[in-house]
Structure formats: structure tokens, C-alpha cells
TIFI-854823 format. One record per residue: residue in three letters; y, z, x of N, C-alpha, C, O, CB in turn. Coordinates in pm, whole numbers, plus 50000, padded with zeros to 5 digits. Last residue first. Glycine has a CB too. Layout:
! residues N
+---------+-------+-------+-------+-------+-------+-------+-------+-------+-------+-------+-------+-------+-------+-------+-------+
: residuo :   nyy :   nzz :   nxx :  cayy :  cazz :  caxx :   cyy :   czz :   cxx :   oyy :   ozz :   oxx :  cbyy :  cbzz :  cbxx :
+---------+-------+-------+-------+-------+-------+-------+-------+-------+-------+-------+-------+-------+-------+-------+-------+
:     Ala :     Y :     Z :     X :     Y :     Z :     X :     Y :     Z :     X :     Y :     Z :     X :     Y :     Z :     X :
...
+---------+-------+-------+-------+-------+-------+-------+-------+-------+-------+-------+-------+-------+-------+-------+-------+
! end
This chain:
! residues 69
+---------+-------+-------+-------+-------+-------+-------+-------+-------+-------+-------+-------+-------+-------+-------+-------+
: residuo :   nyy :   nzz :   nxx :  cayy :  cazz :  caxx :   cyy :   czz :   cxx :   oyy :   ozz :   oxx :  cbyy :  cbzz :  cbxx :
+---------+-------+-------+-------+-------+-------+-------+-------+-------+-------+-------+-------+-------+-------+-------+-------+
:     Ala : 49562 : 33786 : 32684 : 49415 : 33767 : 32709 : 49389 : 33619 : 32736 : 49275 : 33579 : 32759 : 49327 : 33816 : 32584 :
:     Phe : 49848 : 33963 : 32807 : 49793 : 33838 : 32740 : 49640 : 33825 : 32774 : 49600 : 33854 : 32887 : 49874 : 33703 : 32791 :
:     Met : 50068 : 34216 : 32743 : 49943 : 34179 : 32808 : 49889 : 34061 : 32736 : 49886 : 34059 : 32613 : 49840 : 34295 : 32808 :
:     Leu : 50389 : 34339 : 32812 : 50300 : 34254 : 32732 : 50186 : 34216 : 32811 : 50197 : 34186 : 32930 : 50368 : 34131 : 32680 :
:     Arg : 50487 : 34671 : 32871 : 50463 : 34544 : 32930 : 50367 : 34463 : 32830 : 50275 : 34522 : 32773 : 50400 : 34561 : 33079 :
:     Arg : 50746 : 34860 : 32748 : 50610 : 34827 : 32743 : 50586 : 34693 : 32797 : 50664 : 34602 : 32768 : 50560 : 34838 : 32608 :
:     Lys : 50971 : 35099 : 32907 : 50941 : 34959 : 32848 : 50790 : 34942 : 32841 : 50716 : 35003 : 32919 : 51006 : 34838 : 32938 :
:     Ala : 51080 : 35414 : 32818 : 50995 : 35336 : 32902 : 50966 : 35199 : 32829 : 50941 : 35193 : 32708 : 50862 : 35416 : 32934 :
:     His : 51422 : 35458 : 32741 : 51285 : 35461 : 32693 : 51203 : 35372 : 32789 : 51251 : 35268 : 32835 : 51274 : 35411 : 32540 :
:     Pro : 51674 : 35640 : 32931 : 51600 : 35510 : 32891 : 51465 : 35528 : 32844 : 51393 : 35610 : 32901 : 51591 : 35416 : 33004 :
:     Ile : 51879 : 35876 : 32825 : 51753 : 35866 : 32900 : 51687 : 35739 : 32850 : 51648 : 35732 : 32733 : 51657 : 35996 : 32880 :
:     Glu : 52224 : 35940 : 32850 : 52117 : 35874 : 32782 : 51991 : 35865 : 32877 : 52007 : 35848 : 32998 : 52165 : 35732 : 32736 :
:     Arg : 52336 : 36279 : 32938 : 52330 : 36122 : 32959 : 52211 : 36073 : 32883 : 52115 : 36145 : 32855 : 52317 : 36077 : 33121 :
:     Glu : 52386 : 36548 : 32962 : 52399 : 36480 : 32832 : 52413 : 36326 : 32851 : 52492 : 36259 : 32785 : 52521 : 36536 : 32755 :
:     Leu : 52326 : 36683 : 33189 : 52458 : 36612 : 33183 : 52483 : 36531 : 33063 : 52580 : 36456 : 33054 : 52473 : 36523 : 33296 :
:     Glu : 52071 : 36772 : 33114 : 52180 : 36863 : 33139 : 52314 : 36797 : 33139 : 52410 : 36857 : 33089 : 52159 : 36930 : 33265 :
:     Lys : 51939 : 36517 : 33095 : 51953 : 36600 : 32972 : 52067 : 36698 : 32990 : 52153 : 36711 : 32902 : 51822 : 36678 : 32939 :
:     Ala : 51953 : 36436 : 33365 : 52011 : 36353 : 33258 : 52043 : 36432 : 33133 : 52149 : 36421 : 33072 : 51918 : 36241 : 33223 :
:     Thr : 51790 : 36638 : 33475 : 51921 : 36629 : 33509 : 52004 : 36550 : 33405 : 52111 : 36594 : 33364 : 51930 : 36569 : 33641 :
:     Glu : 51536 : 36578 : 33356 : 51600 : 36703 : 33331 : 51744 : 36705 : 33366 : 51821 : 36769 : 33294 : 51534 : 36807 : 33401 :
:     Ile : 51497 : 36312 : 33459 : 51515 : 36327 : 33317 : 51583 : 36468 : 33284 : 51673 : 36475 : 33200 : 51377 : 36313 : 33246 :
:     Trp : 51473 : 36371 : 33732 : 51578 : 36283 : 33688 : 51608 : 36297 : 33542 : 51724 : 36296 : 33501 : 51543 : 36144 : 33717 :
:     Glu : 51243 : 36534 : 33730 : 51372 : 36595 : 33777 : 51490 : 36513 : 33723 : 51591 : 36567 : 33677 : 51377 : 36603 : 33936 :
:     Asn : 51052 : 36349 : 33651 : 51081 : 36470 : 33573 : 51214 : 36526 : 33601 : 51290 : 36561 : 33511 : 50981 : 36573 : 33598 :
:     Ile : 51073 : 36177 : 33864 : 51102 : 36130 : 33738 : 51136 : 36246 : 33643 : 51232 : 36241 : 33567 : 50990 : 36050 : 33689 :
:     Ile : 50990 : 36339 : 34082 : 51130 : 36302 : 34075 : 51172 : 36237 : 33948 : 51291 : 36238 : 33917 : 51162 : 36214 : 34182 :
:     Ile : 50709 : 36360 : 34024 : 50803 : 36477 : 34024 : 50943 : 36440 : 34011 : 51015 : 36503 : 33934 : 50790 : 36556 : 34145 :
:     Glu : 50643 : 36091 : 34040 : 50620 : 36168 : 33914 : 50710 : 36289 : 33909 : 50776 : 36318 : 33810 : 50472 : 36213 : 33902 :
:     Ala : 50695 : 36044 : 34312 : 50764 : 35971 : 34210 : 50751 : 36039 : 34077 : 50850 : 36043 : 34004 : 50713 : 35832 : 34203 :
:     Asn : 50496 : 36212 : 34434 : 50641 : 36241 : 34449 : 50719 : 36170 : 34352 : 50815 : 36231 : 34304 : 50692 : 36207 : 34583 :
:     Ser : 50265 : 36060 : 34359 : 50285 : 36197 : 34318 : 50431 : 36243 : 34328 : 50482 : 36306 : 34235 : 50199 : 36286 : 34401 :
:     Leu : 50330 : 35811 : 34501 : 50310 : 35824 : 34355 : 50327 : 35960 : 34297 : 50395 : 35977 : 34196 : 50178 : 35778 : 34320 :
:     Ala : 50330 : 35912 : 34771 : 50451 : 35841 : 34708 : 50443 : 35847 : 34559 : 50541 : 35884 : 34494 : 50460 : 35690 : 34751 :
:     Glu : 50064 : 36001 : 34783 : 50171 : 36095 : 34802 : 50304 : 36036 : 34738 : 50375 : 36103 : 34664 : 50188 : 36127 : 34956 :
:     Gln : 49931 : 35754 : 34764 : 49907 : 35852 : 34663 : 50018 : 35956 : 34667 : 50064 : 35996 : 34560 : 49771 : 35916 : 34683 :
:     Tyr : 50011 : 35623 : 34999 : 50039 : 35561 : 34865 : 50034 : 35673 : 34757 : 50123 : 35682 : 34672 : 49931 : 35444 : 34831 :
:     Thr : 50149 : 35853 : 35234 : 50040 : 35779 : 35176 : 50082 : 35722 : 35043 : 50178 : 35769 : 34981 : 49918 : 35866 : 35161 :
:     Lys : 50391 : 35960 : 35287 : 50322 : 35909 : 35402 : 50195 : 35822 : 35358 : 50147 : 35735 : 35431 : 50279 : 36029 : 35494 :
:     Gly : 50653 : 35869 : 35055 : 50535 : 35950 : 35098 : 50466 : 35887 : 35213 : 50482 : 35767 : 35235 : 50435 : 35966 : 34984 :
:     Asp : 50933 : 35886 : 34830 : 50853 : 35826 : 34936 : 50737 : 35921 : 34963 : 50724 : 36029 : 34907 : 50939 : 35800 : 35065 :
:     Ala : 51131 : 35766 : 34542 : 51062 : 35879 : 34612 : 50987 : 35812 : 34735 : 50979 : 35689 : 34739 : 50956 : 35961 : 34510 :
:     Met : 51403 : 35728 : 34314 : 51309 : 35678 : 34414 : 51243 : 35801 : 34480 : 51290 : 35915 : 34474 : 51383 : 35586 : 34523 :
:     Cys : 51629 : 35633 : 34098 : 51514 : 35718 : 34094 : 51415 : 35660 : 34193 : 51349 : 35559 : 34165 : 51455 : 35730 : 33951 :
:     Gly : 51851 : 35479 : 34039 : 51858 : 35557 : 34161 : 51734 : 35649 : 34173 : 51738 : 35739 : 34257 : 51988 : 35639 : 34164 :
:     Pro : 51791 : 35451 : 33696 : 51880 : 35421 : 33814 : 51881 : 35522 : 33913 : 51908 : 35639 : 33886 : 52018 : 35400 : 33776 :
:     Leu : 51495 : 35389 : 33574 : 51577 : 35507 : 33591 : 51660 : 35484 : 33716 : 51609 : 35494 : 33828 : 51490 : 35638 : 33601 :
:     Glu : 51352 : 35155 : 33588 : 51419 : 35182 : 33456 : 51510 : 35309 : 33459 : 51588 : 35335 : 33367 : 51309 : 35200 : 33345 :
:     Pro : 51234 : 35146 : 33843 : 51340 : 35056 : 33805 : 51428 : 35088 : 33683 : 51547 : 35057 : 33672 : 51282 : 34932 : 33785 :
:     Val : 51151 : 35354 : 34067 : 51133 : 35359 : 33922 : 51255 : 35273 : 33862 : 51362 : 35327 : 33835 : 51133 : 35517 : 33868 :
:     Glu : 50971 : 35319 : 34374 : 51085 : 35296 : 34296 : 51053 : 35304 : 34150 : 50943 : 35268 : 34108 : 51144 : 35166 : 34330 :
:     Ala : 50845 : 35458 : 34654 : 50815 : 35439 : 34508 : 50949 : 35428 : 34437 : 51031 : 35520 : 34442 : 50727 : 35562 : 34446 :
:     Ile : 50729 : 35362 : 34977 : 50855 : 35388 : 34884 : 50805 : 35362 : 34745 : 50736 : 35264 : 34717 : 50988 : 35287 : 34917 :
:     Phe : 50551 : 35492 : 35239 : 50555 : 35429 : 35115 : 50665 : 35458 : 35033 : 50698 : 35576 : 35016 : 50445 : 35454 : 35047 :
:     Ser : 50692 : 35469 : 35584 : 50632 : 35549 : 35467 : 50629 : 35446 : 35351 : 50688 : 35338 : 35356 : 50724 : 35688 : 35427 :
:     Lys : 50869 : 35386 : 35778 : 50731 : 35427 : 35818 : 50668 : 35506 : 35705 : 50594 : 35601 : 35731 : 50733 : 35513 : 35949 :
:     Asp : 51114 : 35269 : 35728 : 51098 : 35425 : 35699 : 50966 : 35474 : 35743 : 50947 : 35595 : 35747 : 51112 : 35462 : 35541 :
:     Glu : 51057 : 35001 : 35802 : 51182 : 35077 : 35855 : 51154 : 35232 : 35839 : 51171 : 35309 : 35934 : 51323 : 35034 : 35769 :
:     Asp : 50838 : 34936 : 35665 : 50821 : 34942 : 35810 : 50943 : 35025 : 35863 : 50930 : 35105 : 35956 : 50813 : 34792 : 35876 :
:     Ser : 50733 : 35047 : 35367 : 50859 : 35019 : 35435 : 50834 : 35043 : 35589 : 50812 : 35156 : 35632 : 50978 : 35113 : 35378 :
:     Trp : 50522 : 34947 : 35103 : 50533 : 34996 : 35240 : 50662 : 34960 : 35300 : 50702 : 34844 : 35286 : 50423 : 34945 : 35325 :
:     Phe : 50574 : 35031 : 34754 : 50559 : 34931 : 34868 : 50569 : 35004 : 34998 : 50622 : 35114 : 35002 : 50667 : 34816 : 34862 :
:     Ile : 50545 : 35053 : 34410 : 50524 : 35123 : 34540 : 50507 : 35013 : 34646 : 50433 : 34916 : 34627 : 50394 : 35222 : 34536 :
:     Ile : 50705 : 35106 : 34110 : 50675 : 35007 : 34206 : 50660 : 35073 : 34343 : 50752 : 35141 : 34388 : 50783 : 34899 : 34207 :
:     Ile : 50640 : 35219 : 33795 : 50661 : 35269 : 33935 : 50616 : 35156 : 34022 : 50502 : 35112 : 34012 : 50579 : 35406 : 33968 :
:     Glu : 50749 : 35248 : 33463 : 50696 : 35166 : 33562 : 50731 : 35222 : 33706 : 50844 : 35266 : 33729 : 50749 : 35025 : 33541 :
:     Tyr : 50686 : 35549 : 33272 : 50777 : 35453 : 33342 : 50702 : 35381 : 33445 : 50609 : 35432 : 33507 : 50898 : 35523 : 33406 :
:     Lys : 50528 : 35749 : 33186 : 50508 : 35611 : 33122 : 50602 : 35509 : 33179 : 50600 : 35393 : 33138 : 50529 : 35617 : 32967 :
:     Thr : 50352 : 35991 : 33379 : 50467 : 35921 : 33334 : 50441 : 35788 : 33270 : 50340 : 35724 : 33298 : 50554 : 35903 : 33443 :
:     Met : 50185 : 36280 : 33317 : 50167 : 36151 : 33354 : 50298 : 36072 : 33298 : 50340 : 36091 : 33184 : 50026 : 36099 : 33298 :
+---------+-------+-------+-------+-------+-------+-------+-------+-------+-------+-------+-------+-------+-------+-------+-------+
! end
């Protein structure tokens, strides 16, 4: 399970759900269903991190969101 924020939205142009990971530049996935887009995003996050490690690039830490009661 990832700790990075994932934003999922429907794209009429692509006719699929798009999952963006804002904290990891260029990290996106898609899927025919919301759940498929989420699952694909989790896979691509791991691949993004593996590639960054291989290229010795900095890997951003997941930001924490503040919650107010």
C-alpha cells in the first residue's frame, strides 16, 4: 500500500479513469474502472521509485495531510 496521494478522475477524452500522483513527477496511470486505475497507480508508483533508485535520483517523501476536528 502506498502512502503517496493519488488523485483519480474520469477523462471523457480518454474514456477511462486517470490516476495522478502529484508528489512523483510524471507518475500517472489509467484504468477502465476506478479500482483498476488505483491498482495501476500503485504498480506504477513502485516502478517510479525503483527507477529513481537505479538512476540515483531523490525520492520525495510522502506528505502528510493535516486533519482538523
